[in-house]
C-alpha positions in Angstrom: 124.3 65.8 51.5 127.2 68.2 52.2 129.3 68.5 49.2 133.0 67.8 49.7 134.6 69.8 47.4 133.3 73.2 48.6 134.9 72.6 51.9 137.9 74.7 52.9 141.3 73.3 53.7 143.3 74.3 56.8 146.3 73.2 58.2 144.9 73.3 61.9 147.4 70.6 63.1 151.3 70.3 63.7 152.7 67.1 61.8 156.2 65.7 63.7 157.3 62.2 63.8 157.6 61.0 67.5 161.5 61.2 68.5 162.9 58.7 70.7 165.6 61.0 72.2 166.8 64.5 72.2 168.7 64.2 69.2 165.5 63.8 67.3 165.8 60.0 66.1 162.5 58.8 65.5 161.0 56.2 68.0 160.5 52.9 66.2 158.0 50.4 67.5 158.4 46.7 67.0 157.6 45.3 63.6 154.7 43.1 63.3 151.9 45.2 64.6 148.7 43.6 64.6 146.4 45.7 66.7 146.4 49.2 68.3 144.5 51.0 70.9 145.1 53.8 73.1 143.9 54.8 76.7 144.9 55.4 80.5 147.9 57.3 79.7 149.5 54.5 77.2 149.0 53.3 73.6 148.8 50.1 73.6 149.9 47.4 70.5 149.8 43.9 69.8 152.1 41.9 67.3 152.0 39.1 65.5 154.0 37.3 67.9 151.6 37.2 70.8 153.3 40.4 72.5 151.2 43.5 74.0 153.4 46.6 74.3 152.5 49.7 76.3 154.1 53.2 75.4 153.3 55.7 78.1 154.0 59.3 77.8 157.9 58.7 79.0 158.1 56.6 75.8 159.8 53.4 77.4 158.2 50.6 75.8 157.0 47.8 78.2 155.9 44.5 76.9 154.4 41.2 78.2 153.5 37.8 76.5 149.9 37.7 76.5 149.4 34.9 73.6 151.5 32.1 72.3 150.9 32.8 68.9 149.6 36.7 67.6 147.1 39.3 68.9 144.8 40.3 66.3 142.3 42.7 68.4 142.8 45.1 71.3 140.4 47.1 73.5 141.4 49.9 76.1 138.8 51.3 78.3 138.8 54.8 78.7 137.5 55.3 82.3 139.0 51.9 83.5 142.2 50.1 83.7 140.9 47.3 81.9 142.3 45.8 78.6 140.7 43.6 76.3 142.3 41.4 73.8 141.5 38.8 71.2 144.4 36.3 70.0 145.4 32.8 69.2 147.5 30.4 71.4 147.3 27.8 69.2 147.0 26.9 65.4 143.7 26.9 63.7 141.1 29.3 64.1 140.6 29.6 67.9 140.4 32.9 69.0 140.4 33.7 72.5 139.5 36.8 74.5 141.2 37.7 77.5 140.4 40.7 80.0 143.6 42.0 81.9 143.3 44.5 84.9 146.3 46.4 84.2 146.4 47.9 87.9 146.8 44.3 89.4 150.0 42.3 88.5 150.7 38.7 88.2 154.5 38.0 88.2 155.2 41.2 87.1 152.6 41.1 84.3 149.0 42.5 84.1 146.5 40.1 85.9 144.4 38.2 83.5 141.2 38.2 85.3 139.1 36.1 82.4 139.7 34.0 79.5 137.2 32.6 77.2 136.7 31.3 73.6 135.6 33.9 71.0 133.2 31.3 69.1 129.9 31.9 67.9 127.9 28.3 68.5 130.0 25.5 67.4 131.9 26.4 64.0 135.1 28.5 64.4 135.2 31.8 62.8 137.5 34.6 62.4 137.0 37.6 64.8 136.5 40.9 62.8 135.7 43.4 65.4 135.8 44.1 69.5 134.0 46.7 71.5 133.2 47.2 75.3 130.9 49.2 77.3 132.7 51.5 79.7 130.1 50.6 82.0 132.0 47.0 82.4 128.4 45.1 81.7 128.8 44.7 77.9 130.8 43.2 75.5 130.5 42.3 71.7 132.4 40.5 69.2 131.9 40.7 65.7 133.0 37.4 63.2 133.8 37.4 59.7 130.7 34.9 59.3 128.2 37.7 60.1 127.7 36.7 63.8 127.8 39.3 66.8 128.4 37.4 70.1 127.0 39.5 73.5 128.4 39.2 77.1 126.2 40.6 79.5 127.1 40.8 82.9 130.5 41.7 84.7 132.9 41.3 81.8 136.1 40.9 84.1 134.4 37.5 85.6 133.1 34.4 84.3 130.5 33.6 87.0 128.5 37.0 86.9 128.4 37.2 83.0 126.0 35.7 80.2 127.3 35.3 76.6 124.8 35.1 73.7 124.8 35.2 70.1 123.4 38.6 69.4 123.1 38.8 65.7 123.3 36.0 62.9 124.1 37.2 59.3 125.8 36.1 55.9 127.8 39.3 55.7 130.9 40.0 57.6 130.6 42.3 60.6 133.0 45.1 60.2 132.1 47.4 63.3 130.2 47.5 66.6 129.8 50.5 69.1 127.8 51.1 72.0 125.7 54.1 72.7 124.6 55.3 76.2 121.9 57.3 76.2 120.5 58.0 79.8 119.4 54.6 81.1 119.2 53.2 77.2 122.0 51.1 75.6 122.1 50.8 72.1 124.4 48.3 70.3 125.2 49.0 66.6 126.3 46.7 64.3 127.9 47.3 60.8 128.6 44.6 57.9 129.6 45.0 54.4 126.1 45.2 53.3 124.1 46.6 55.9 123.5 48.8 59.5 121.7 47.4 62.1 120.9 48.9 65.7 119.7 46.6 68.9 118.3 47.8 72.1 120.0 46.3 74.8 118.3 47.9 77.7 114.8 46.1 76.6 114.2 42.3 76.8 114.5 40.6 73.8 116.9 43.0 72.4 114.8 44.3 69.6 116.4 45.0 66.1 116.1 48.2 63.4 117.9 47.9 60.3 119.0 51.5 59.8 120.3 51.2 56.1 121.3 48.8 53.4 124.5 50.2 53.0 127.6 48.7 54.7 131.2 49.8 55.1 134.6 47.9 55.5 136.7 47.0 58.4 137.6 50.3 60.8 135.6 52.6 59.0 133.1 52.9 61.5 133.0 55.0 64.8 130.8 56.6 67.4 130.8 60.3 67.7 130.9 62.4 71.0 128.0 64.6 72.2 129.2 67.3 69.6 127.3 65.3 67.4 124.6 63.7 69.4 126.9 60.1 70.0 125.8 59.3 66.2 127.4 55.9 64.6 129.6 57.1 61.7 130.1 54.9 58.7 132.5 56.0 55.9 131.5 54.5 52.9 133.2 54.7 49.4 130.8 57.5 48.4 129.9 59.0 51.4 129.9 59.2 54.9 126.5 58.5 57.0 125.5 59.3 60.6 122.9 57.4 62.0 120.6 57.8 65.2 119.1 54.6 66.9 116.2 54.6 65.3 117.0 56.7 62.0 119.7 57.7 59.5 121.0 61.0 60.0 122.8 63.4 57.6 125.4 62.5 54.9 128.6 64.1 53.6 130.1 63.3 50.1 133.5 62.6 51.3 134.9 60.3 48.1 137.3 58.0 48.1 138.1 54.4 49.5 138.0 54.5 53.0 140.5 52.8 55.2 140.1 54.0 58.7 137.6 56.1 60.6 138.2 57.8 64.0 136.8 60.4 66.0 138.7 62.6 68.0 137.4 65.7 70.0 134.6 66.9 67.7 136.9 66.0 64.5 136.2 62.9 62.2 139.5 61.3 61.0 139.2 59.3 57.8 142.1 57.8 56.3 141.4 56.7 52.5 143.7 55.7 49.7 144.8 58.2 47.2 142.5 58.3 43.7 145.2 57.2 42.0 145.1 54.1 43.9 143.9 50.6 42.8 140.2 49.9 44.2 139.8 48.3 47.7 139.4 44.3 48.1 135.9 43.2 48.7 135.9 42.8 52.5 139.2 44.4 54.2 139.7 48.1 54.7 143.3 47.9 54.2 145.6 45.6 52.8 149.2 44.9 54.8 150.5 44.1 51.5 149.8 47.5 49.9 152.2 50.4 50.4 150.0 52.8 48.2 149.9 56.5 49.4 147.2 57.3 51.9 145.9 60.6 52.6 144.8 61.3 56.4 141.9 64.0 56.4 140.4 65.6 59.5 136.9 67.0 59.0 135.1 69.5 61.1 131.5 68.4 60.4 129.9 71.0 62.4 131.9 74.0 60.7 132.3 72.0 57.4 135.8 72.5 56.9 138.9 70.3 56.6 141.1 70.8 59.6 144.2 69.0 58.3 144.8 67.2 55.3 147.9 65.2 54.8 149.5 62.2 52.8 151.2 59.0 54.8 152.7 55.9 53.8 150.7 52.9 54.5 148.7 53.8 57.8 148.4 50.8 60.0 145.8 52.9 62.5 145.3 56.4 64.1 145.3 56.6 67.8 144.5 59.5 70.1 146.1 60.3 73.5 147.8 63.0 75.8 145.8 65.3 73.6 147.2 64.3 70.0 146.7 62.3 67.4 149.0 59.3 66.9 149.3 58.1 63.1 150.9 54.7 63.1 152.8 53.9 59.6 154.1 50.3 58.6 157.5 51.4 59.0 157.0 51.4 62.7 156.9 55.2 63.2 154.7 57.2 64.8 153.7 60.7 63.5 152.2 63.3 65.9 149.4 65.2 64.8 149.1 68.4 67.4 146.3 70.7 67.1 146.9 74.0 67.1 145.4 76.2 69.7 142.0 78.3 69.2 143.7 81.7 68.9 146.3 80.4 66.1 143.3 78.9 64.0 141.0 82.1 64.3 144.4 84.4 63.4 144.7 82.0 60.3 140.9 82.3 59.4 141.5 86.2 59.9 144.1 86.5 57.5 141.8 84.9 55.0 138.8 87.0 56.2 136.8 83.8 56.9 135.1 85.4 59.7 131.7 83.4 59.4 133.8 80.7 59.8 135.9 82.1 62.7 132.7 82.6 64.5 131.5 78.9 64.1 134.8 77.8 64.9 135.1 79.8 68.4 131.7 78.9 69.3 132.5 74.8 68.8 135.6 75.5 71.2 133.1 77.3 73.4 135.2 80.5 73.3 133.7 82.9 76.0 131.8 85.8 75.1 134.8 88.4 75.1 136.5 86.7 72.3 133.2 86.1 70.2 132.7 90.1 70.4 136.2 90.5 69.4 135.6 88.6 66.3 132.7 90.2 65.6 134.2 93.3 66.0 136.7 92.6 63.4 134.5 91.0 61.4 132.6 94.1 61.5 135.4 96.4 60.3 135.8 94.0 57.3 132.4 94.8 56.3 132.9 98.6 56.8 136.2 99.0 55.1 134.3 96.9 51.9 131.8 99.3 52.3 128.8 96.8 53.1 127.6 99.0 56.0 124.3 96.9 56.5 126.1 93.6 57.0 129.1 95.5 59.6 126.2 97.1 61.3 124.7 93.2 62.0 128.2 92.2 63.5 128.4 95.3 65.7 125.1 94.8 67.0 126.8 91.1 68.1 129.2 92.9 70.1 126.9 95.1 72.4 127.6 94.3 76.1 131.3 94.0 75.1 132.6 96.6 72.9 131.9 100.4 73.8 128.9 101.8 72.1 131.2 105.1 71.0 133.4 102.9 68.8 130.5 101.8 66.5 128.5 105.1 66.9 131.4 107.2 65.6 131.7 105.0 62.5 127.9 105.8 61.5 127.1 109.4 62.3 127.1 110.4 58.9 123.6 111.2 57.7 123.9 108.8 55.0 124.3 105.8 57.4 121.6 107.2 60.0 119.5 104.0 59.4 122.3 101.8 60.3 123.1 103.9 63.3 119.2 103.7 64.2 119.5 99.9 64.0 122.1 99.8 66.7 120.4 102.2 69.0 117.5 100.2 68.9 119.2 97.0 69.7 121.2 98.9 72.5 117.9 99.8 73.9 116.5 96.7 73.6 119.2 95.0 75.7 118.7 97.7 78.3 122.2 98.9 78.1 121.7 102.5 76.7 122.7 105.5 78.7 120.9 108.9 78.5 123.1 109.9 75.2 122.3 106.9 73.6 118.4 107.7 74.0 119.3 111.3 73.1 120.9 110.4 69.9 118.1 107.2 69.0 115.2 110.0 69.3 117.0 112.4 67.0 117.7 110.1 64.4 114.1 109.1 64.4 112.9 112.7 64.1 115.4 113.1 60.9 114.4 110.4 59.6 110.8 111.2 60.4 110.0 107.7 61.0 106.9 108.4 63.4 105.8 105.1 63.1 109.1 103.8 64.7 109.1 106.6 67.1 105.6 105.9 68.8 106.8 102.1 68.6 109.6 102.9 70.8 108.0 105.3 73.3 104.7 103.2 73.6 106.5 100.1 74.8 105.1 98.3 78.1 106.1 99.7 81.2 108.5 96.3 81.7 109.9 96.9 78.5 111.3 100.3 78.6 115.1 100.0 78.0 115.8 103.9 78.2 116.2 106.7 80.1 112.6 108.5 80.1 113.1 111.6 81.2 116.2 112.1 78.5 113.6 110.9 76.1 111.0 113.6 77.1 113.9 116.2 77.1 114.6 115.1 73.4 111.2 114.9 71.8 110.1 118.5 73.7 113.3 119.8 71.8 112.3 118.6 68.5 108.7 119.8 68.9 107.0 116.4 69.3 105.1 118.0 72.2 102.5 115.0 71.6 104.8 112.2 72.0 106.7 113.9 75.1 103.3 114.6 76.8 102.4 110.7 75.9 105.5 109.7 77.8 105.4 111.9 80.5 101.7 111.2 81.5 102.7 107.1 80.9 105.8 106.8 83.2 104.5 109.5 85.7 107.0 112.6 85.2 104.2 115.1 86.1 106.8 117.8 86.3 107.4 117.4 82.7 104.0 116.9 81.7 103.1 120.1 83.2 105.9 122.0 82.1 104.8 121.2 78.2 101.4 121.6 78.5 102.0 125.1 80.0 104.7 126.3 78.5 104.7 124.8 74.9 101.1 123.6 74.2 99.6 125.9 76.5 96.6 123.7 77.3 95.9 125.5 80.9 92.7 123.2 81.3 94.2 120.1 80.4 97.1 120.8 83.1 94.6 121.8 85.8 92.6 118.5 85.1 96.1 116.8 85.3 96.9 118.2 88.7 93.2 117.2 89.9 94.0 113.5 89.6 97.4 113.4 90.7 97.9 112.2 94.4 98.0 114.9 97.3 101.8 115.3 97.6 102.4 115.8 93.7 99.1 118.1 93.4 100.3 120.3 96.3 103.9 120.8 95.4 102.9 121.3 91.5 100.0 123.9 92.4 102.7 125.8 94.5 104.9 125.5 91.2 102.5 126.6 88.5 99.6 128.2 90.5 100.5 131.7 89.5 100.6 130.7 85.7 97.0 129.0 86.1 95.8 131.9 88.2 96.5 134.1 85.6 94.7 132.2 82.7 92.1 130.1 84.3 91.5 131.9 87.6 88.2 130.6 88.7 89.1 126.8 87.7 92.4 127.2 89.6 90.6 128.7 92.5 88.0 126.1 92.9 90.9 123.3 92.8 92.8 125.0 95.7 89.5 125.0 97.6 89.5 121.3 97.3 92.7 120.8 97.8 92.8 123.0 100.9 89.9 121.1 102.6 89.1 117.6 101.4 91.3 116.7 98.4 91.0 113.1 96.9 92.3 112.6 93.2 89.8 113.2 90.6 89.5 109.3 90.0 89.0 108.7 93.9 85.9 111.4 94.3 83.4 109.8 92.4 83.0 106.6 94.6 81.2 107.0 98.0 83.7 105.7 100.0 87.5 105.7 98.7 90.3 106.9 101.0 90.3 109.6 103.6 90.6 113.2 102.2 93.6 115.6 103.1 94.0 119.0 103.1 97.0 121.6 102.3 98.0 124.5 104.3 96.1 127.4 102.5 98.8 129.9 103.8 101.3 128.5 101.1 98.9 129.4 98.3 98.3 132.9 99.4 101.3 134.1 97.1 99.4 132.7 94.0 96.8 135.2 94.1 98.6 138.2 93.3 97.0 140.7 91.1 93.7 138.7 91.8 91.9 140.1 94.7 88.6 138.9 93.8 89.6 135.1 93.6 91.5 135.8 96.7 88.8 137.0 98.8 86.6 133.9 97.6 89.1 131.6 98.7 90.0 132.9 101.7 86.0 133.5 102.8 85.5 129.8 101.8 88.7 128.6 103.9 87.1 130.6 106.7 83.5 129.1 106.3 84.2 125.8 105.7 87.2 125.3 108.2 87.0 127.6 111.0 90.0 126.3 112.6 91.9 127.6 109.3 95.4 129.1 109.9 96.2 132.5 111.4 97.6 133.2 107.8 94.2 133.2 106.5 92.4 135.4 108.4 95.0 137.9 108.6 95.2 138.4 104.7 91.5 138.1 104.8 91.4 141.0 107.1 93.9 143.1 105.2 92.1 142.4 101.9 88.6 143.5 103.7 90.6 146.9 104.9 92.0 147.4 101.3 88.5 147.0 99.9 86.8 149.5 102.6 89.7 152.1 102.2 89.3 152.3 98.5 85.6 152.0 98.2 83.7 155.1 97.4 80.0 154.0 97.6 78.5 154.6 101.0 76.7 151.4 101.3 79.4 149.3 99.9 81.6 151.0 102.3 79.0 150.4 105.0 79.0 146.5 104.4 82.9 146.4 104.2 83.3 147.9 107.5 80.9 145.6 109.1 82.4 142.5 107.6 86.0 143.9 108.9 84.5 144.7 112.4 82.9 141.2 112.4 86.1 139.7 111.4 87.8 141.3 114.1 85.2 140.3 116.7 85.8 136.7 115.7 88.4 136.2 118.2 90.7 135.0 115.3 93.1 137.8 116.2 93.9 137.3 119.8 97.6 135.6 119.2 98.3 138.4 116.5 96.9 141.4 118.2 99.9 143.5 117.1 99.4 142.6 113.4 95.8 143.1 113.4 96.2 146.6 115.2 99.0 147.4 112.5 96.8 146.6 109.8 93.4 149.0 111.1 96.3 151.8 111.9 97.8 151.3 108.2 94.2 151.8 106.7 92.8 154.4 109.3 90.4 151.9 110.3 89.2 154.1 113.6 86.4 151.6 114.7 89.0 148.6 114.7 91.9 150.6 116.1 89.5 151.3 119.3 88.2 147.9 119.6 91.4 146.1 119.5 92.7 148.8 122.2 89.8 147.9 124.3 90.5 144.0 123.8 94.2 144.5 124.6 93.2 146.6 127.5 95.3 149.5 126.2 93.1 152.3 127.9 95.9 154.8 127.5 96.2 154.4 123.9 92.3 155.1 123.7 92.7 158.0 125.8 95.4 159.3 123.9 93.7 158.4 120.2 90.7 160.7 121.4 93.2 163.6 122.7 94.8 163.4 119.2 91.5 164.0 117.5 90.9 166.7 120.2 87.6 164.7 121.2 87.0 166.1 125.0 83.9 164.5 125.7 85.4 161.1 124.8 88.4 161.4 127.0 86.3 162.1 129.6 84.1 159.1 128.9 87.4 157.1 128.5 88.5 158.0 132.0 85.0 157.1 133.3 84.8 153.9 131.7 88.0 152.4 132.8 89.1 154.9 135.1 88.7 152.1 138.2 90.9 149.8 136.0 93.4 152.2 135.5 93.6 155.1 137.9 96.3 157.1 135.9 94.0 158.0 133.4 92.4 160.7 135.3 95.5 162.4 136.1 96.6 162.1 132.5 93.4 163.7 131.5 93.9 166.6 134.1 97.3 166.9 132.7 95.8 166.8 128.9 93.2 169.8 129.6 95.6 171.6 131.6 97.9 172.1 129.0 94.9 173.1 126.4 94.5 176.8 125.9 90.6 176.7 124.8 88.0 176.9 127.6 88.3 173.2 129.1 87.0 174.6 132.7 84.0 172.3 132.3 85.9 169.1 131.8 88.6 169.9 134.6 85.8 170.4 136.6 84.5 166.9 136.0 88.0 165.4 136.3 88.9 167.1 139.4 85.7 165.5 140.9 86.6 162.4 140.4 90.0 162.9 141.9 88.6 164.3 144.6 86.0 161.2 145.1 88.4 158.5 144.8 91.7 160.9 146.5 93.9 160.2 143.4 96.1 162.9 143.4 97.5 165.2 146.3 96.3 168.8 146.1 99.4 170.2 145.6 100.1 168.4 142.7 97.0 169.2 141.4 97.5 173.3 141.7 100.9 172.5 140.3 99.0 170.6 136.9 96.9 173.4 136.3 99.2 176.0 136.6 100.3 175.6 133.0 96.5 176.6 131.8 96.0 180.5 132.0 92.4 180.0 131.3 92.0 177.9 134.6 91.4 180.4 137.3 91.2 179.6 141.0 87.5 179.6 140.7 88.0 176.2 139.0 89.3 174.6 142.2 87.8 176.6 144.8 85.5 173.8 145.7 88.0 171.0 145.2 90.3 173.2 147.6 87.9 173.7 150.1 86.7 170.4 150.3 90.0 168.8 150.5 91.0 171.2 153.4 87.7 170.0 155.1 88.4 166.4 155.0 92.1 167.1 156.1 90.7 168.8 159.2 88.4 165.7 160.2 91.4 163.5 159.5 93.6 165.5 161.9 91.0 165.4 164.6 90.5 161.8 164.2 94.2 161.1 164.4 94.4 163.3 167.9 91.6 161.3 169.4 93.4 158.4 168.6 96.6 159.6 170.3 95.0 160.4 173.0 93.1 156.9 173.0 96.7 155.3 172.6 98.0 157.4 175.8 95.5 156.5 177.9 95.9 152.6 176.8 99.7 152.8 177.4 99.3 154.3 181.1 96.8 151.5 181.8 99.0 148.7 180.5 101.9 150.3 182.9 100.0 150.2 185.9 98.8 146.5 185.5 102.8 145.8 184.8 103.5 147.7 187.8 100.8 145.9 189.8 101.7 142.6 188.8 105.6 143.5 189.9 104.2 144.6 193.4 100.9 143.0 194.3 100.1 139.4 194.5 97.7 138.1 191.9 94.6 136.1 192.9 93.3 133.7 190.1 89.4 133.2 190.3 89.0 131.4 187.1 86.5 128.9 187.4 86.6 127.5 183.1 89.3 126.4 181.6 90.4 128.8 178.6 90.7 126.0 176.1 88.0 123.5 176.7 85.8 125.7 178.6 85.0 123.0 181.4 85.0 123.5 184.9 88.3 123.9 186.2 90.0 120.9 188.2 93.0 120.7 189.8 95.7 120.1 188.7 95.4 123.3 186.8 98.0 126.1 185.3 97.5 129.6 185.6 98.9 132.9 184.0 99.6 136.4 184.9 97.3 137.5 181.7 94.3 136.0 183.8 94.0 132.5 181.8 93.6 129.0 183.5 93.9 125.9 181.9 93.6 122.3 182.7 97.3 120.7 182.9 96.2 118.0 180.5 94.9 120.5 177.9 97.9 123.0 178.5 100.3 120.1 178.1 98.3 119.0 174.7 97.8 122.6 173.2 100.8 124.4 174.4 104.0 125.2 172.3 105.9 126.5 175.0 105.7 125.3 179.0 106.3 129.1 179.8 103.8 131.0 177.4 100.0 131.2 177.7 98.7 129.6 174.5 96.0 132.0 174.4 98.0 134.9 174.1 100.9 133.7 172.4 100.1 134.4 168.8 99.3 138.0 169.3 102.7 137.9 171.6 104.4 136.7 168.7 103.3 139.1 166.3 104.4 141.8 168.3 107.7 140.3 169.0 108.3 139.5 165.3 107.6 143.4 164.5 110.3 144.3 167.4 112.7 141.9 165.8 112.1 143.0 162.3 112.6 146.7 163.4 115.8 146.0 165.0 117.0 144.0 162.1 116.0 146.7 159.7 117.9 149.3 161.4 120.9 146.9 161.8 120.5 146.1 158.0 120.3 149.8 157.1 123.4 150.5 159.0 125.2 147.4 157.5 124.3 148.5 154.0 125.8 152.3 154.7 128.9 150.9 155.7 129.6 148.3 152.8 128.5 151.3 150.1 131.3 153.6 152.0 133.9 151.1 151.8 133.3 149.2 148.4 135.3 150.3 145.5 132.2 149.0 143.2 129.1 150.9 144.8 126.6 149.8 142.1 127.2 146.0 142.7 126.6 146.7 146.8 123.3 148.2 145.7 122.4 145.9 143.0 122.8 143.2 145.6 120.7 144.6 148.5 118.3 145.6 145.7 118.1 141.8 144.8 117.2 140.6 148.4 114.1 143.2 148.6 115.8 146.0 150.8 114.4 148.4 148.5 110.5 147.1 148.7 108.0 149.9 148.6 106.3 150.5 152.0 102.7 151.3 151.7 101.4 154.2 153.5 97.6 154.9 153.8 96.9 158.6 154.7 93.2 158.3 154.8 90.9 156.1 156.5 88.4 154.4 153.8 85.0 154.2 154.5 83.8 151.8 157.2 87.0 151.0 158.8 87.5 152.1 162.4 90.8 153.6 163.6 91.6 150.3 165.4 91.1 148.2 163.0 93.2 150.6 160.4 96.0 150.3 163.1 95.9 146.6 163.0 96.0 146.4 159.4 99.0 149.2 159.5 100.9 147.1 161.7 100.5 143.7 159.5 101.5 145.9 156.4 104.3 147.1 158.3 105.4 143.6 159.7 105.0 141.8 156.1 107.1 145.0 154.5 109.7 144.6 157.1 109.7 140.5 156.8 110.6 141.1 152.6 113.1 143.7 153.5 114.9 141.2 155.3 
């Protein structure tokens, strides 16, 4: 039971008398008002003369004669323009029920759609109350003898409805109310001595007695959904609320109740002043009593009195147009206008009633922004009073609306750090914290040394993380909470932070290496590049082993155990070579492993391995170890891995003065002159000659360079000069005059050194002269013979005695074709194979060669003349030369001075002519 005396009173309504005009004169209703109701935009009144009055918003009264004698009850439906009334048309107890359709007219008056007597059974009795269901299917009429008549069906028509006595009793019925919940319909029946409920949606209408207390007339009403459609009964001592199956809460509102009315979540009760006399046994109000009456408006949800005022003899309380209208016996209408929500809140704020303001705002469905502002003001109030614990609770309720910095600034004092911690915790739980808030919260935990809270905060599940993990790791690391920072980094896969803390702060290198081995390939690769040098410095062997796996067949540590799993991946070993700085032993092991396991390793692996082996060879002092390193280096060079980087390998060998490697690479690169120059620099005369003997066939100039080298030596090199001259003479590599000029620079080389060479050369040239003279004689004889044949052809007849065709070699038959050259053909063979009708097919190829040679010589002669002319006349001689050079004018002609062995002079002439012809064509 709620104590009435503890409820605060407020003036949440403004009172004024309804004026009839602009001058403020009050509106006076007709006297003798006996019944009232409101709805559908009008206030409805019935009087003792049988007239029903309508007062619309325009305040222009209208009326019609509904009964001949009087109107006793009115019920205006809220969802339909249907008005139900009870009144009398004749003297005696003969109440009639009339149903009016206000939208239809009959002679200017509303259409009366139904009339029936309101008599329970056969005995007439007075109607005490009336109610109609909004679905127009139920009407209930209560009587003073305790009876209740229920009309079921369409209440606006006789033929579609059925009337029956629902309830009979010995106590007058004082209140009726329909309650619709889903498809269930209940009817509450209040008498002076009890409260009952009927279930109308069930057959036989089961009855349930809810209480043995009753109430007076008009002292019951039905609440709205804010109070779950409860039936409210206003007794003299308490106000009771009822559900269809039980009694609900009650409120101790003392005083004799005259009227109970529900309006927009408020309970309106009109009661007698305590100074007045007791009420009568049955009637809630007496028309002859003019005592003062108190109207209270209760907010049952928020438990305060929204308005309280004294009136003179209240007739009824009506609700329409968003206001309450109080009708008094003097015919005046008093308007109670509810203040707006903001005005109410301001009134509560002035009295520091923030809890009540919050409840009021919620009941008025104020938006979250409005509620947040109330929470803020309440928090400020508590903060100013020194109640920091209470203030922080209110500020927490503003999260999401109020800027967090507003609250944080108030609680930065060290004495209030626990309040700030609570606020920041809630901020994180609602996922509204930023990195700065996370930093602040973690600093609060560390300052409070609240390790349990700290662990609870960072060890939340993955789906419940409401903070920036990276920021939390930074703060924990800065505060020295390395174990918590490492836990957070590992849990949320912040691999970089995990490794940074392990290596830089905890210095647990083994654990960091183990962690990298569990990472996916891309992350393991990147972290080894970043931290490889540190790990190599402290745990070189383990780091090298991990790198071997990473560059050959890497799978995370958890995936290596099973026989199947994902296929391994491999990194580029070139990229990890810098990690081995100052650790050549591990580098050698790594590179040798890579070259063995992956023969197609990147070139950088072999380059670095070669350089490493050459360095070790150069610095090794032990002969046996040096020999082993020498063999390893040579073996690596001979592996064929340096063909594409020949120059780089050569530079490495030269840097470390690795003689065998240099010579091997020279040989592989066919750099024979460099091989010879290398021996020349080391004055290894025998090696110079051997190089010429070995590679002289591939590069003939080696003999010339060797001769020049020995010619400039002042030592006695006759033996080597003789050997070189022998090869030059055998292969005819140099003219004798050039040989003599070359050897003229050597003071030790006497004529005896080249005597044999010169004699042999002169003898050979003599034999060549004899051969040339014989060839000239032969050509002259041939020329004479050809000229003689030409002359005979011109002057003497030619007899053709050929018996076979020169093409098919068959017997010659007519018709046939004969040529002066002596060849004969069948006509059909000639026509088939001949390219020209005037030339012999057999002689044509040779004749064409000769003619081409002649034309080429003529063109070359003409071209030379033209070139000389352009060169003289041009302003830019260089461009002319470049143009002719590009056209092949200056191509070199090959001239043979000695007969190669095994070739005759005729064959040589033919070859010479072909060469001349080819070079001539290139020149043109």
